[in-house]
VOVEXTOR-113761 format. One line per 3 residues: number of its first residue (from 1); their letters; for each residue x, y, z of N, C-alpha, C, O, CB. Coordinates in steps of 0.2 Angstrom, whole numbers. Each point is the difference from the previous one (the first is absolute). Glycine has a CB too. Layout:
# residues N
NUM	a	X,Y,Z,X,Y,Z,X,Y,Z,X,Y,Z,X,Y,Z  ...
***
This chain:
# residues 64
1	mtp	449,384,920,1,7,0,-6,4,4,-5,-2,-2,13,1,-9  -6,5,15,-6,3,4,-2,7,-3,4,2,-4,0,-8,14  -10,8,-9,-2,7,-3,5,5,2,1,5,-4,-13,-9,4
4	eni	15,4,6,5,5,2,6,0,-4,3,5,-2,-8,-6,13  7,-5,-13,6,-1,-4,-1,3,-7,4,3,-3,0,-13,9  -10,8,-9,-2,3,-6,0,7,0,3,4,-5,-10,-14,2
7	kaq	4,13,8,-1,8,0,7,3,0,2,5,-3,-13,-6,9  16,-2,-2,7,3,1,3,-1,-7,4,5,-1,-4,-8,14  0,-2,-16,3,-1,-6,-3,5,-6,4,2,-4,-1,-14,7
10	vra	-9,13,-3,-3,4,-5,2,7,2,1,4,-5,-11,-12,3  10,10,8,3,7,2,7,1,-2,2,5,-3,-10,-5,13  12,-5,-10,7,0,-2,0,1,-7,5,4,-3,-1,-11,12
13	ivl	-8,4,-13,0,1,-7,-2,7,-2,3,3,-5,-6,-15,4  -2,14,4,-2,7,-1,5,5,1,1,5,-4,-13,-8,7  16,2,2,5,5,2,6,0,-5,3,5,-2,-6,-7,14
16	krq	4,-4,-15,5,-1,-6,-2,2,-7,4,1,-4,1,-10,11  -12,10,-7,-3,2,-7,3,6,-2,1,1,-6,-11,-7,9  12,11,1,2,7,-2,7,-1,-4,1,4,-5,-7,1,15
19	alv	10,-10,-9,6,-1,-3,-2,-2,-8,4,2,-4,2,-6,15  -11,0,-12,-2,-1,-7,-2,6,-3,1,0,-6,-4,-12,9  -1,16,0,-3,6,-3,6,4,-2,0,3,-6,-10,-3,13
22	qls	15,1,-3,6,4,-2,3,-3,-6,3,4,-4,-2,0,16  0,-11,-12,4,-3,-5,-4,1,-7,3,1,-5,1,-9,14  -11,8,-8,-4,0,-6,1,7,-4,-2,1,-6,-6,-9,11
25	qqn	10,13,-1,1,7,-3,6,1,-3,2,5,-3,-9,-1,12  12,-9,-9,6,1,-3,-1,-1,-8,-3,-5,-2,9,1,13  -2,7,-14,0,0,-8,4,-5,-3,-1,-2,-6,-1,14,6
28	nlg	7,-15,4,4,-5,-3,-1,-7,1,4,-5,0,4,13,1  -15,-10,0,-1,-7,2,-1,-4,-6,1,-6,1,-7,10,9  4,-2,-16,-1,-4,-5,-6,-4,1,-5,2,2,17,-2,-5
31	dlk	-11,-7,1,-5,-5,1,-2,-1,7,-5,-3,1,8,-2,-12  2,6,15,-1,-1,8,-6,4,2,-3,-2,5,15,-1,-3  -14,8,-5,-5,5,2,-7,-4,0,-4,1,4,10,9,-8
34	idv	-7,-15,-1,-6,-4,0,0,-4,6,-6,-1,3,6,1,-15  5,-3,14,0,-4,6,-1,4,7,-4,-3,4,12,-5,-10  -6,14,6,-1,4,6,-7,2,0,-3,0,6,15,4,-6
37	mqa	-15,-2,-5,-7,2,-1,-4,-6,2,-6,1,3,8,8,-11  -1,-15,6,-3,-6,1,0,-2,8,-5,-1,3,7,-3,-15  4,5,15,0,-1,7,-4,5,4,-3,-2,5,15,-2,-7
40	lae	-12,10,0,-4,5,3,-8,-1,0,-3,0,4,12,8,-7  -11,-11,-3,-7,-2,-1,-1,-5,4,-6,0,3,6,4,-15  4,-9,13,-1,-6,4,0,2,8,-4,-3,3,9,-4,-12
43	mdd	-1,12,10,0,2,7,-7,4,2,-3,-1,5,16,2,-5  -15,3,-5,-7,3,1,-5,-5,1,-5,1,4,9,9,-11  -4,-15,3,-5,-6,0,0,-3,7,-5,-1,3,6,-1,-15
46	liq	5,1,14,1,-3,7,-3,4,5,-3,-2,5,14,-3,-9  -10,12,4,-2,5,5,-8,0,0,-3,0,5,13,7,-6  -13,-8,-5,-7,0,-1,-3,-6,3,-5,0,4,6,7,-14
49	efn	2,-13,9,-2,-6,3,1,0,7,-5,-3,4,8,-3,-15  2,8,14,1,1,7,-5,4,3,-3,-2,5,15,1,-7  -14,7,-1,-5,4,3,-7,-3,0,-4,1,5,11,9,-9
52	rtf	-8,-14,-1,-7,-4,0,0,-5,5,-5,-2,3,4,4,-15  7,-6,13,0,-5,5,1,2,7,-3,-3,5,8,-3,-13  -1,12,9,1,3,7,-3,7,0,5,4,1,5,-12,1
55	pdc	-16,9,-2,-2,7,0,1,4,6,0,6,0,-9,-10,-8  10,0,14,1,4,6,7,3,0,1,4,4,-8,-12,2  12,6,-10,6,3,0,2,2,-8,6,-2,-2,-2,-4,13
58	alp	-8,9,-14,1,2,-7,6,4,-1,1,5,4,-13,-6,-6  15,0,-4,6,3,-2,-2,5,-5,-4,-1,-4,12,-8,7  -4,15,-4,-2,4,-6,2,-3,-6,5,-3,-1,-3,13,8
61	elk	-7,-9,-12,2,-2,-7,3,5,-4,-2,6,-1,-8,-13,1  16,6,-2,5,5,-3,1,-2,-7,-1,-5,-2,7,7,13  -6,4,-15,1,-1,-7,7,4,-2,1,5,4,-14,-6,-6
64	p	17,-2,-2,6,4,-2,-2,7,-3,5,3,-2,1,-14,0
***
């Protein structure tokens, strides 16, 4: 896997992150909300690691 492929895939993840943020704001998730919040936390960790590894094309670190 090339650095360009990694960058493209992480950017795609960041673009899809907003869907999880919207899902986390729904009141009818029950126990699923724990999983959604965990996924958001892992995405944020991924973004931070990406920014440390590829500082030349850093992505914004977003919080719900």
